[in-house]
N, C-alpha and C positions, 0 to 999 in steps of 0.2 A: 172165465172173464179175462184171466191173464193171457190165455192162449189167443183170445180175440184181439187184445191189445198188441200182442206180439205180431199177429198178422197185419194189423193196422199200421204198426211201425214199419214193417217190411214194405207195405204199399207206399208209405211216404218216402222211404229210401229209394225205391224203384222209380217213383215219379221224379225225384231229384236227379237221379242218374239220367233219366230220359231228357230232362230239361238241359242238363249239362251236355249231353251228346248232341242235342239239337243246336245248342250254342256253338259247339265245336264245328258241326257241319256247316252252320251258317257262316261262322268265322272263316272256315276253310274256303267256302265259295267266294267270299269277299276278298280273301287273300289272293286268290288266283284271278280275280276279275275286278281289280280296283278301278273305279271310274275316273280317278284323278291323275293317272300316269301321264296324260297329255299336258298337264300343267307344269311338269318338270322342265326347268331351263338349264341345260348343261353349260351354256355359255357363261353363266354367272357363278358356276361352282369353282371354288378355289380351296383345295385341301392342304396348301403349303404352309398355312399359318398355324400358330399355336392353338390347340384344341381347347379354347376357353369359351364359356357362355358369354354372349355379348351383353348380358344384363348383370349377372351376378359375378362374372369373371372367375367362376369355379371351373376346375378341370374334371369334376366328377360327373359321370353319366351325361355326357354332352352329345347332343343331336344336331345335325345340320339340316336346315330347311332346304329341300331340293328345288324350291320355287324361287327363293331370293338369295340363297347361299349363306345366310347368317347362321350362327351357332347359338343354340339354346340348351338349357339344362333341363333334364327330367322328362317324364312322359305322363305323370299323374295329373289329376284334374286341377291341381293348384300349382303346377310347374310353369316355367317360362315358355317352354315349347308348346304346351297346351294353350296357354293364353295367346301366344302368337298365332296359332292355327285358327282360333276363334275370331280374333280381331282382324286378321289380314286375309282370311279364307285361303291359307296355304296349308295343304293337307298332307303332303308327303315328306317324310323325314327319314334320315339314316342315322343309326347309332354309330358314332365314330370309333367305338372300341370293338363292338361285336360285329359290325358291318351288316346288321340286319335292318330292313326297311319297315317302316310303320306308317299307318294312316292315322292322323289325329284330326279331330278329337274322338273319332270312333274307336281308336285304340285297338287296331288289329294289325298283325304282321302281314306285309305284302310279299308274296312269293311270285316273282316274274323274272324270267331269264333276260328280258330286255334291259334290266337294270345292272347286268353283270359288268358292263363297261364302266359304270360309275364306281363300282366296287373295286375294279382293277386299277383305276386311276388313283383311288385313295390308298390302296395297298397292293402294288404290283408284286407278282411272284414269278419266279423263274425256275423251270425244271432243268435237270441235267442236260437234256437234249437241246434246250434253248441256249444254254451257256456254251455248249460245245460248238454251236454253229454261229455264235455271235460275232466272231472275227473272220468268218468265211464269206461274207457278202456285205453289200452296202445297199440294202433295200430301204427306200425312202418311205416314211410314214406321213399320213395326212391328218391335220388337226380339224377341229370342228368348223373353223372358218375357211377351210380349203387350202391353207398353207402347208407346204411340205417341209419336213425336217429329217435329219439323219439321227437315229437313236444313238445317244452318246455325245452328239454335238448339239447340246441344248444350252442356251444362255441362262445365266444366273442373275437374278435381280440384285442391283446394288441399292440396298435400302437407304444408306446415306454415305458411309465411308468404309464399306466392307470389301472393296475390290481386292485388298491384300489377302483376305480369306478366300475369296472366290477363286483366285488363280491356283491356290494350293488345293482346294477341294476338287477343281476340275482336273488337275494333274493326278491326284490320288484316284479319281474315278477312271483313269485310263492306264493304270498300272495293273496288268492282267491278273496276277495272283490275288492282289488286294481286292480288285473289283469282283472277281469270281467268288471270293470268300464272303463278301458282303451282299452279293446278289441273292444268297440263300440264308434266310434268317436262322435256319436250323443249325448252321455252323457255329453260332455263338450264343444262341438264346438260352442254352442250358448252363452257361458259365456261372459258377457260384461266387458270389461276392459277400463280404462280411455284412452283418446287419447294420442298416443305417447308411451304407455306402451309396453315394449318388453318382459316382464317376462312370458307372456303366451306361448312364443316359447318353453319354457321348457316342458310345459304340452303337446304340440303337438308332440314334438320329443320323449318324453317318451311313448306316445301312439303308435307312429309309431314303436318304438323299441320293445315294448311288443307284438304287433301284428306280427312282423317278427319272434320273438322268438317262438311263438305258431303257426306259419304258417305251415300247413301240406303239403305244396307244394313248399318248398324252392328248389332252384337250387343247393345249397351247404349245407354242414353239419355245417357251421358256418356263422356268420354275423359280420359285423363291426359296432361298435357303434359310428362311426365317426361323424355323424350329431348330435347325442345326446350329445357327448362330446363337440362339437363346441358350442352348445347352453349353456352347463354348463360353459365353459370358458367365454362366452359372458355375461351371466346373473350374474355370480359371480364376474364379473370385474377382471378376471384372478386370483381370489383367488385359484381356482383349475385348474391345468394344465395337459395336456396330457403328457408333457415331463418331469414332476417331480412328483415322488411318494408322495402322501399325506396320510392323516389318514382317514380310512373309517368312523369312528364315526363322525368326523367333517363334512365329506361329507354327511353322512346320515342325521345329524341334519339340515344342510343347505337345503338339498333336501326336507325334509318333511315340514319344515317351509315355504320354497319358493313355493312349490306346493300348500300348504294350502292357502297362500296369493293370489296366481295366480288364484285360483278357488273361489275367493271372500269369503274365510273363515273368521269367526269371533271367538269370545271366546266361542261360543256355541258348545257343543259336536257334534251336528248333522249338523254343518254348511259346512262341506266339507267331501269328502271321506277319507281324511287323518285323521281328528279328529274322524270320525265314526269308523275307523279301529284301530287306535293306541292310542288315547288319554285316559289316566286314570287320577285319581286325588288322591292327598295325603294330609294329614294334618301334618303340621310341628309345633312342639313345640320347643321353644327356650328360653333360659335364659342367661343373662350375668353373667359371673363369675368374682368377684373382685380379686385383688391380695391378697396373704396370710395375709399380714399385715392390710388388710382392710375388714376383714370378717364381721364386724358389718354393712357393707353396704348392706348385704343380705336382710335386712328388708325393704329397700327402694323399692318403686314401680318400679323403673328403673331396678331392678335386679330380679323381679318376673317373673315367666314363662308366656309367651304369646303363642298364637297359631294362625295359619293362614292356608288357603288352597291354593294349587297350582296345576295346571295341569301338566302332564308329558307325553312325547312321548316315553321315554325310562328310565330305571332305571340304575343308575351307581352303580356298585358293587366294593368295595375296597378289593384287595387281601392282605393277611397278608404279612409282609416282608419276602423275601426269606432268608434262612439260609446262612451264610457266610462261614461256616466250611465245611470240606470234610470228607468222610468216611475213613475207614482204608485202602482202596485201592486207596486213593488219587483221588477219583472220586467225582464230585459234586453230592450232594444229591438233587434229584428233589422232592420237597415237594408236597403233595396233600392236598386238602381241599374240603369238601362237599359244594355243592351249597347252602344248607340250612344255613350253617354258614355265608356265604356272604349275604344271604337274611335277616338274623336276624337284619340287619340295619333297616329294616322296620317293626319290630314287635311291635313298639309303646312303648317299655320299654328300649331298648338299647340306651344309650346316647353316643354321640361322640363329641369330642371337635374340634371346628373350630377356628383357630387363624388367626387374621389379624394383621397388624402392630400397631394397636391402641387398640384392645380389643380381648377378648376371649369369645366365645359363645358356650354353650352346646346345642346340638340339638338332637331330636329324631323324628322319622317318623312313620306314619302308613298310610296304604292305605284305601281310602274310596270309590274308584271306580276302578274296574278292566277293562282294555280295552279288546276288542275282540282279538287283537293280542298284546302280551307282548314282548317288546324288552329289552333284558338285555345286558348291556355294561360292560364287565369285564375289569377294568382299569389295563392294563399290563405295560404301559409305564409311566415313571416319567422323567420329564425334569428339568434340572438345567441350570446354565449359561454356562456349559462346554460341557455336553454330555447328551445323552438319555440312560436310563437304562430300561431293560426289565425284568419283573418278570416271571420266567418260571414255576411257580406253576401250577400244573394240577388241574383243577376243576372237581370234580366228580359230574356229573349232570345226571338226568334221561332223557331218550328220550321220554318217555310217562308218563303221570300222575304226572306232577309237581303240587303239591297242594299248592295254595296260601292262603288257608283259615286262617292260623295262622298269616298272615300279614295284614289281614283285621281288621278294627276297630271293637271293641266289641259293638258298637252302634247297637241296634236292627234294626233300619231302614236300616243301611248299610248291615247287615246280611241278611235281608229279600230280599234286592235288588240283592243278589248274590246267587241264588240257586246252580249254578255251579261254582266251583273254580279251577278245574283241567285243565292243559294245556298239549299239546303235541308239541314236537319240529318239526319245519318245515324247518328251515334254521340255519346253524352253520358256521360262518365265522371265519377262523383261520389265524394266522400269523406264518410263518416259517422263521427261520434265525435270524440274528442279528438285533438289533434296529437301527433306522436311515433310512433316505430316500434312497431307492435303494439298501439297504443291505439285505432286506428280501423279501419274496413274500407273497401274500394273495391268499387264495383259499376258496372255499365255499362248504359245504355239503348241498344238497337239497333233499327233499323227493318228489318223483313224485306220486301224489295221485292216478292216474289211475292204475299204476303198483304196488303201495305200495312198491316201491324199492328206496333205497337211492343211490344218485350219488355224485361223487366228480367232481367239475368243477374248472379248473384252466386255465383261458383264453380260448384257443382253445381246450384244452383237457377235454374230458368228459368220465368218466368211472364209472361203478357201484362199490359200496363199501358196506361192511358189517356194520351193525349198531354198532357192538361191537368195531370197529376201531374208530368210531366217538368220543367215550367217552375218548379216549387216546390222543386226540389232544389238543393243546393249544388254547382253545376257546377264542375268542375275542368279538364277537357280536353274540347273539343268538336271534332267533325269535320263539316264542311259540304261538300256536293257542289254543284258548279256546275250550275245548272238548264239543261241543254242543250236542253230542250223549249221 
């Protein structure tokens, strides 16, 4: 009797196995021959926004409907995605995390190579071979609506007042070592951060944005930095906002330092891609100056010159005061100044007075380590208790062969460590209009290495530009590349 029951039990198990196998076979057939693929509308797909369910606003287990482009949570019979599929007869979805395609409400995975382009737009990837040739040509790509664009020269949407962020993000996407580092997620994905740390979100979002900017298979000629900006607002504790225009140099300084810390950077020059790319070093000489009636104090040790070294990620250049008078036609004179005059601040001999409420200090600077990429910040705005003033002085700067040799220390060891001291311009951020939040606009000039052509990018607008026009602009932040050739 027991033996009979045993065989009967085995028959039930075998029958269940057969049913399971039949289901798997049936599911596999449907997976490879889904009848609803022609309902997909690629024109409505937009993966640039935060991955939140449009009903519950949850970011857990979110799917995108490939028919209408909306995001919904879950796949079960009581989920928002399931309900949407039944109510609207939209059957094809993609899991935004696993990048797998599903048919709802039938609930089977879709396996079809024709969907790979959607997967690539959502999460572009780059091989070493692709990165090696990215600057060796200028092959145009075509969007779904037939427009052409150059990968790398893609407009960024200005959601409300984030043009000050867009110019910095565009410039960072064209700094070669930084770009190449973020084009491959494997370079940073294994970075270990303390439990509860949220700053690494900034690294991930920047990587995603740079990969989309350089994606040769975009569906549109522009992308939205929405997810990146959400991470900025969150990580900066609302210091930087999408809805209020800020200062690009403040944003750049915060970005570089925050990225360096998020990648476990230390004070060593090779501790992160940020310091490897941008970090230089200067020697600072300073001495206190006594009041005129106390000149005898100059002999005291307290007033003797001391020196120290400090790292820098960018150099601040001070413009001379703009003239207050007008010419004979009652038009304001726009003064000009050579960049070399501004850089003389770092020649090791020019002293400048820095006053505080309790003392006056004379300082002079000289460079002892040049970075691979040199960032120059031209200080155009001055603030007081009442308003912001803008200095309109035009800076005459070279686009190629900016020689920094005369600003290096004369120390033989420093000289020997710098066989190359010339730089070429790769990005030029300018401000147009009146000073004050929302009164002016920011745009950026970028050089596309593959085509050797200069482009002007202002939010969504991308156009080529002559190099001669660049030098006439009110430069605000410049990025120079060491000429390794």
